[in-house]
C-alpha positions in Angstrom: -73.0 54.1 70.3 -72.8 53.2 66.6 -75.6 51.5 64.8 -74.7 48.3 62.9 -75.9 49.7 59.7 -73.8 52.8 60.0 -70.7 50.8 61.0 -70.8 48.4 58.0 -71.9 51.1 55.6 -75.1 49.3 54.7 -78.2 51.2 54.2 -81.6 49.5 54.7 -84.2 51.4 52.4 -87.3 50.0 51.0 -90.2 51.6 49.2 -93.6 50.2 49.0 -95.6 51.3 45.9 -99.1 50.1 47.1 -99.3 52.3 50.0 -96.6 54.8 48.9 -94.5 54.5 52.1 -90.8 55.0 52.2 -88.9 53.4 54.9 -85.3 54.1 55.8 -83.3 53.3 58.8 -80.7 55.8 58.1 -82.7 58.9 58.7 -83.6 59.9 55.0 -87.3 59.1 55.7 -87.4 62.4 57.7 -86.2 64.4 54.7 -88.6 62.7 52.5 -91.6 63.2 54.7 -90.7 66.9 55.2 -91.0 67.6 51.5 -94.2 69.1 50.0 -96.8 66.5 48.7 -96.2 67.4 45.0 -92.5 67.0 45.3 -92.8 63.9 47.5 -94.9 62.3 44.9 -92.4 63.1 42.1 -89.4 61.8 44.2 -91.4 58.5 44.9 -92.3 58.1 41.3 -88.6 58.5 40.4 -87.7 55.7 42.8 -90.3 53.4 41.5 -89.4 54.0 37.8 -85.7 53.6 38.6 -86.4 50.2 40.1 -88.8 49.1 37.4 -86.9 50.3 34.4 -83.4 49.3 35.4 -80.5 50.2 33.2 -81.2 51.3 29.6 -80.2 48.9 26.7 -79.4 49.7 23.3 -82.6 48.8 21.1 -80.5 47.3 18.4 -79.2 44.6 20.8 -82.6 42.9 20.7 -82.7 42.8 17.0 -79.2 41.2 16.5 -79.3 37.5 15.2 -76.8 34.9 14.2 -76.2 36.4 10.8 -75.3 39.7 12.3 -72.9 38.1 14.8 -71.3 36.3 12.0 -70.8 39.5 10.0 -69.5 41.2 13.0 -66.9 38.5 13.5 -65.9 38.6 9.9 -65.5 42.3 10.1 -63.4 42.1 13.1 -61.3 39.4 11.6 -60.7 41.7 8.4 -59.8 44.6 10.6 -57.2 42.6 12.5 -55.6 41.4 9.3 -55.5 45.0 8.0 -54.0 46.2 11.3 -51.3 43.5 11.0 -50.6 44.5 7.3 -50.3 48.2 8.3 -47.9 47.3 11.2 -45.7 45.2 8.8 -45.7 47.9 6.1 -44.7 50.6 8.7 -41.8 48.3 9.9 -40.7 47.9 6.2 -40.6 51.6 5.7 -38.7 52.2 8.8 -36.0 49.8 7.8 -35.9 51.3 4.3 -35.5 54.9 5.7 -32.9 53.7 8.1 -30.9 51.9 5.4 -31.2 54.8 3.0 -29.8 57.3 5.7 -27.0 54.9 6.6 -26.0 54.5 3.1 -26.1 58.2 2.5 -23.8 58.7 5.6 -21.3 56.0 4.4 -21.2 57.6 1.0 -20.6 61.0 2.5 -17.7 59.6 4.6 -16.2 57.6 1.6 -16.6 60.6 -0.8 -15.3 63.3 1.6 -12.6 61.5 3.6 -9.9 62.2 0.9 -11.2 65.4 -0.5 -12.2 67.6 2.3 -11.7 66.6 5.9 -12.8 69.8 7.5 -16.2 69.6 5.7 -16.7 66.0 6.7 -15.9 67.0 10.4 -18.3 69.8 10.2 -21.1 67.7 8.7 -20.4 65.0 11.3 -20.5 67.6 14.1 -23.9 69.0 12.9 -25.3 65.4 12.5 -24.2 64.7 16.2 -26.1 67.7 17.3 -29.2 66.7 15.4 -29.0 63.1 16.8 -28.4 64.5 20.3 -31.4 66.6 19.9 -33.6 63.8 19.0 -32.2 61.6 21.7 -32.6 64.3 24.3 -36.2 65.0 23.1 -37.0 61.4 23.3 -35.5 60.9 26.7 -37.4 64.0 28.0 -40.6 62.7 26.5 -40.2 59.3 28.1 -39.1 60.8 31.4 -42.3 63.0 31.5 -44.6 60.0 30.5 -43.1 58.1 33.2 -43.7 60.9 35.6 -47.3 61.1 34.6 -47.9 57.4 35.2 -46.6 57.7 38.8 
């Protein structure tokens, strides 16, 4: 027969500091009572300290006041503005590089179309290989990233 505490996954443990008794309905009390008195005392002290101390907090949190919060908010606002500027700058450079490469390709086509068609075809073939390599690499990377997420 299954005990209600075992079925629900609830453990009923309590520690009484005054008389140094530890009660446990799940059977851990036997383990604690079978320990040597020195180790038992250390374990009981650990239980009581854990319950009393609770989670540790950063000591600086108690010293923060309204001025500090205002300063933190100002710094966060500046960081957000700088991040926006960086993003805009990177977009501008990307567009500039794209237009520069596009103008260079147009120049090559216009300049070489009448003079040397075989050289133009050779350049375009190599450019297609390069773009295919970049596209294939990007596709492979996105495929592997999607596979990792699943």
